[in-house]
TORTORDO-613942 format. One record per residue: residue in three letters; x, z, y of N, C-alpha, C in turn. Coordinates in steps of 0.05 Angstrom, whole numbers. Layout:
N
   gugu      n.X      n.Z      n.Y     ca.X     ca.Z     ca.Y      c.X      c.Z      c.Y
    ALA        X        Z        Y        X        Z        Y        X        Z        Y
...
***
This chain:
45
   gugu      n.X      n.Z      n.Y     ca.X     ca.Z     ca.Y      c.X      c.Z      c.Y
    MET     2092      379     3858     2063      381     3862     2052      352     3862
    PRO     2033      347     3843     2021      321     3842     2005      315     3867
    THR     2006      290     3876     1991      281     3899     1975      256     3893
    THR     1956      250     3910     1939      226     3908     1957      201     3905
    GLY     1949      184     3886     1963      159     3881     1984      161     3859
    GLU     1991      185     3851     2010      189     3829     1995      188     3802
    LYS     2011      183     3781     2000      184     3753     2014      206     3739
    PRO     2004      231     3743     2018      255     3732     2013      260     3703
    GLY     1995      244     3690     1989      248     3662     1962      262     3657
    LYS     1954      262     3632     1929      274     3624     1929      304     3632
    GLY     1905      313     3640     1903      342     3645     1883      347     3667
    THR     1882      372     3675     1864      381     3696     1880      389     3720
    TYR     1871      381     3743     1885      386     3769     1865      398     3788
    GLN     1875      417     3804     1859      431     3823     1869      425     3851
    CYS     1850      418     3869     1857      411     3897     1869      436     3910
    LYS     1891      432     3923     1905      454     3937     1888      464     3961
    THR     1873      446     3973     1858      453     3997     1831      468     3991
    CYS     1815      456     3973     1788      468     3969     1783      479     3941
    GLY     1801      473     3922     1797      483     3895     1781      466     3876
    GLN     1772      443     3886     1757      424     3869     1774      416     3845
    VAL     1763      414     3821     1777      407     3797     1773      378     3791
    VAL     1795      363     3785     1794      335     3777     1807      333     3750
    ARG     1795      319     3731     1806      317     3704     1814      287     3700
    LEU     1839      284     3691     1848      258     3683     1849      256     3653
    ASP     1835      236     3642     1832      233     3613     1853      215     3600
    ASP     1869      201     3616     1888      182     3605     1914      185     3621
    SER     1936      180     3607     1962      183     3621     1967      161     3642
    THR     1950      140     3642     1953      119     3662     1934      122     3686
    ASP     1917      144     3685     1899      149     3707     1914      157     3732
    THR     1904      149     3755     1916      156     3781     1900      178     3794
    LEU     1913      198     3805     1899      219     3819     1885      208     3844
    PRO     1858      212     3846     1844      203     3870     1846      223     3892
    PRO     1838      215     3917     1834      236     3937     1813      255     3927
    CYS     1814      280     3935     1795      300     3926     1766      290     3933
    PRO     1748      290     3913     1721      281     3918     1705      299     3937
    LYS     1715      324     3941     1700      343     3958     1710      343     3986
    CYS     1737      344     3990     1748      347     4017     1768      325     4025
    ASN     1773      306     4008     1792      284     4012     1821      295     4013
    GLY     1826      319     4002     1853      329     4000     1870      312     3983
    THR     1897      314     3986     1915      296     3971     1935      311     3954
    GLU     1935      338     3955     1954      353     3939     1940      370     3918
    TYR     1951      371     3894     1938      385     3872     1957      404     3858
    TYR     1946      424     3845     1961      441     3826     1952      432     3798
    LYS     1970      432     3779     1962      427     3751     1952      454     3740
    VAL     1928      453     3727     1917      478     3715     1914      475     3685
***
């Protein structure tokens, strides 16, 4: 499960807590804390 601070690669990630979607456009992008709830765990969608 990708978490905040990791670089899981390009793609779309959904916050495990609130469902907010975060998109990473580059393989070097770092997952931020969820912009909606500050959650730190994501599912890849």
